[in-house]
C-alpha positions as YAML, in Angstrom:
chain: A
units: angstrom
residues:
- id: 1
  name: MET
  ca: [6.56, 38.79, -3.66]
- id: 2
  name: GLY
  ca: [8.62, 40.15, -0.76]
- id: 3
  name: LYS
  ca: [12.00, 38.81, 0.32]
- id: 4
  name: ALA
  ca: [10.56, 37.37, 3.53]
- id: 5
  name: MET
  ca: [7.88, 35.46, 1.61]
- id: 6
  name: LYS
  ca: [10.46, 34.12, -0.86]
- id: 7
  name: ALA
  ca: [12.68, 32.98, 2.01]
- id: 8
  name: LEU
  ca: [9.75, 31.25, 3.71]
- id: 9
  name: LEU
  ca: [8.75, 29.55, 0.45]
- id: 10
  name: MET
  ca: [12.33, 28.35, -0.10]
- id: 11
  name: LEU
  ca: [12.50, 26.99, 3.47]
- id: 12
  name: CYS
  ca: [9.26, 25.07, 2.94]
- id: 13
  name: MET
  ca: [10.55, 23.58, -0.33]
- id: 14
  name: VAL
  ca: [13.80, 22.47, 1.30]
- id: 15
  name: GLY
  ca: [11.86, 20.84, 4.15]
- id: 16
  name: TYR
  ca: [9.67, 18.95, 1.70]
- id: 17
  name: LEU
  ca: [12.58, 17.74, -0.40]
- id: 18
  name: ALA
  ca: [14.44, 16.61, 2.71]
- id: 19
  name: SER
  ca: [11.52, 14.37, 3.61]
- id: 20
  name: VAL
  ca: [11.54, 12.41, 0.35]
- id: 21
  name: ALA
  ca: [13.32, 9.09, 0.46]
- id: 22
  name: PHE
  ca: [13.39, 5.63, -1.01]
- id: 23
  name: ALA
  ca: [12.11, 2.77, 1.08]
- id: 24
  name: ILE
  ca: [11.96, -0.96, 0.65]
- id: 25
  name: ARG
  ca: [10.21, -3.48, 2.79]
- id: 26
  name: VAL
  ca: [11.95, -5.49, 5.47]
- id: 27
  name: ASN
  ca: [12.74, -8.93, 4.06]
- id: 28
  name: ASP
  ca: [11.12, -11.15, 6.64]
- id: 29
  name: ASP
  ca: [7.69, -12.68, 7.12]
- id: 30
  name: ASN
  ca: [6.05, -10.25, 9.49]
- id: 31
  name: GLY
  ca: [8.14, -7.16, 9.76]
- id: 32
  name: ALA
  ca: [10.65, -7.64, 12.51]
- id: 33
  name: GLU
  ca: [10.74, -11.07, 14.12]
- id: 34
  name: GLU
  ca: [14.17, -11.91, 12.77]
- id: 35
  name: GLY
  ca: [15.72, -9.55, 15.26]
- id: 36
  name: GLY
  ca: [17.81, -6.48, 15.27]
- id: 37
  name: ALA
  ca: [21.14, -5.18, 14.14]
- id: 38
  name: ASN
  ca: [22.81, -6.62, 17.22]
- id: 39
  name: GLY
  ca: [22.43, -10.13, 15.76]
- id: 40
  name: GLU
  ca: [20.87, -11.53, 18.93]
- id: 41
  name: GLY
  ca: [17.24, -11.49, 17.82]
- id: 42
  name: VAL
  ca: [16.56, -8.46, 20.01]
- id: 43
  name: LEU
  ca: [15.34, -5.20, 18.55]
- id: 44
  name: PRO
  ca: [17.39, -2.33, 19.99]
- id: 45
  name: CYS
  ca: [14.33, -0.12, 20.48]
- id: 46
  name: TYR
  ca: [12.31, -2.77, 22.30]
- id: 47
  name: GLY
  ca: [14.82, -4.98, 24.10]
- id: 48
  name: ASP
  ca: [12.91, -7.84, 25.69]
- id: 49
  name: ASP
  ca: [9.57, -6.03, 25.32]
- id: 50
  name: PRO
  ca: [7.35, -7.68, 22.71]
- id: 51
  name: LEU
  ca: [6.30, -5.70, 19.66]
- id: 52
  name: THR
  ca: [2.64, -4.73, 19.73]
- id: 53
  name: THR
  ca: [2.45, -3.99, 16.01]
- id: 54
  name: THR
  ca: [3.72, -5.32, 12.71]
- id: 55
  name: LEU
  ca: [3.86, -1.78, 11.29]
- id: 56
  name: VAL
  ca: [7.54, -1.11, 11.96]
- id: 57
  name: ALA
  ca: [10.59, 0.45, 10.35]
- id: 58
  name: THR
  ca: [14.34, 0.12, 10.53]
- id: 59
  name: VAL
  ca: [16.23, 3.37, 9.90]
- id: 60
  name: ASN
  ca: [19.73, 4.26, 8.72]
- id: 61
  name: ASP
  ca: [22.16, 6.87, 10.05]
- id: 62
  name: ALA
  ca: [20.20, 9.76, 8.52]
- id: 63
  name: LEU
  ca: [17.25, 9.11, 10.87]
- id: 64
  name: TRP
  ca: [18.67, 7.08, 13.76]
- id: 65
  name: GLU
  ca: [20.04, 10.04, 15.76]
- id: 66
  name: GLY
  ca: [21.93, 7.83, 18.18]
- id: 67
  name: GLY
  ca: [18.77, 5.91, 19.06]
- id: 68
  name: ASP
  ca: [16.71, 9.00, 19.91]
- id: 69
  name: ARG
  ca: [14.15, 8.00, 17.27]
- id: 70
  name: CYS
  ca: [13.43, 4.60, 18.88]
- id: 71
  name: LYS
  ca: [9.71, 3.86, 19.15]
- id: 72
  name: GLN
  ca: [8.82, 7.14, 17.46]
- id: 73
  name: THR
  ca: [6.12, 7.17, 14.81]
- id: 74
  name: LEU
  ca: [7.09, 7.77, 11.22]
- id: 75
  name: ARG
  ca: [4.24, 8.57, 8.80]
- id: 76
  name: VAL
  ca: [5.07, 7.19, 5.34]
- id: 77
  name: ARG
  ca: [3.29, 7.82, 2.05]
- id: 78
  name: CYS
  ca: [4.00, 6.40, -1.38]
- id: 79
  name: ILE
  ca: [4.95, 8.94, -4.05]
- id: 80
  name: LYS
  ca: [5.92, 6.67, -6.94]
- id: 81
  name: SER
  ca: [7.64, 3.45, -7.85]
- id: 82
  name: ALA
  ca: [11.33, 3.26, -8.66]
- id: 83
  name: ASP
  ca: [10.30, 1.68, -11.97]
- id: 84
  name: ALA
  ca: [7.57, 2.66, -14.46]
- id: 85
  name: SER
  ca: [4.75, 0.83, -12.68]
- id: 86
  name: LYS
  ca: [2.09, 2.61, -10.62]
- id: 87
  name: PRO
  ca: [1.87, 0.63, -7.37]
- id: 88
  name: CYS
  ca: [0.96, 3.49, -5.00]
- id: 89
  name: LYS
  ca: [-2.39, 3.43, -3.26]
- id: 90
  name: LYS
  ca: [-3.81, 6.93, -3.67]
- id: 91
  name: HIS
  ca: [-4.31, 9.22, -0.68]
- id: 92
  name: THR
  ca: [-2.92, 6.63, 1.73]
- id: 93
  name: SER
  ca: [-0.25, 6.78, 4.38]
- id: 94
  name: VAL
  ca: [0.85, 4.41, 7.11]
- id: 95
  name: ASP
  ca: [2.22, 5.10, 10.58]
- id: 96
  name: VAL
  ca: [5.16, 2.87, 11.50]
- id: 97
  name: ARG
  ca: [7.17, 2.64, 14.72]
- id: 98
  name: VAL
  ca: [10.96, 2.82, 14.58]
- id: 99
  name: ALA
  ca: [12.09, -0.55, 15.90]
- id: 100
  name: ASP
  ca: [15.66, -1.00, 14.74]
- id: 101
  name: TYR
  ca: [18.83, 0.58, 13.40]
- id: 102
  name: CYS
  ca: [20.04, -0.38, 9.94]
- id: 103
  name: PRO
  ca: [23.56, 1.03, 9.51]
- id: 104
  name: ASN
  ca: [24.12, -0.72, 6.18]
- id: 105
  name: CYS
  ca: [20.78, 0.11, 4.57]
- id: 106
  name: GLU
  ca: [21.13, 1.64, 1.13]
- id: 107
  name: THR
  ca: [17.78, 3.37, 1.65]
- id: 108
  name: THR
  ca: [16.84, 5.87, 4.34]
- id: 109
  name: PHE
  ca: [14.64, 3.27, 6.00]
- id: 110
  name: GLN
  ca: [12.92, -0.05, 5.46]
- id: 111
  name: ILE
  ca: [9.34, -0.82, 6.41]
- id: 112
  name: SER
  ca: [7.64, -4.09, 7.25]
- id: 113
  name: ASP
  ca: [5.66, -6.05, 4.66]
- id: 114
  name: ASP
  ca: [2.41, -5.18, 6.44]
- id: 115
  name: ALA
  ca: [3.20, -1.45, 6.30]
- id: 116
  name: TYR
  ca: [4.33, -1.66, 2.68]
- id: 117
  name: ALA
  ca: [1.06, -3.34, 1.65]
- id: 118
  name: LYS
  ca: [-0.94, -0.48, 3.18]
- id: 119
  name: ILE
  ca: [0.59, 2.13, 0.85]
- id: 120
  name: ALA
  ca: [1.49, 0.16, -2.29]
- id: 121
  name: ASP
  ca: [1.21, -3.03, -4.28]
- id: 122
  name: PRO
  ca: [3.23, -5.58, -2.27]
- id: 123
  name: ASN
  ca: [4.88, -6.78, -5.50]
- id: 124
  name: ALA
  ca: [6.52, -3.41, -6.21]
- id: 125
  name: PRO
  ca: [10.27, -3.76, -5.59]
- id: 126
  name: SER
  ca: [11.04, -0.25, -4.34]
- id: 127
  name: LEU
  ca: [9.18, 3.01, -3.79]
- id: 128
  name: GLN
  ca: [9.91, 6.68, -3.59]
- id: 129
  name: VAL
  ca: [8.16, 7.79, -0.43]
- id: 130
  name: GLY
  ca: [7.57, 10.88, 1.61]
- id: 131
  name: TYR
  ca: [7.70, 10.80, 5.38]
- id: 132
  name: SER
  ca: [7.23, 12.94, 8.43]
- id: 133
  name: TRP
  ca: [7.57, 12.52, 12.18]
...
């Protein structure tokens, strides 16, 4: 295998590993009604505009990019559970819209209950997921 091919393969592997994260669901009834990080019940990405979906995510500093990711679509797929269970739904992904900033999140992002249920058993406490924009 040539040096160029090895370099390309290494770049692809780094890109894949960079897109693996842990995600947990947002801890409210329908994904985002409790409001945003500003504490005023307003989601920074939507302001006074109503949400048109319950498939949403809040992201931490690693993905926020100063708000540039607002309303962008994040495709999330379940890889495995953080524990020994097997909650992932096979060959399934979900598209979520970035709705909020979560500066204190311990995970890369959190997804709504509705989004979580599309890719995994809703009773699973935490998942290792892959994602892409």
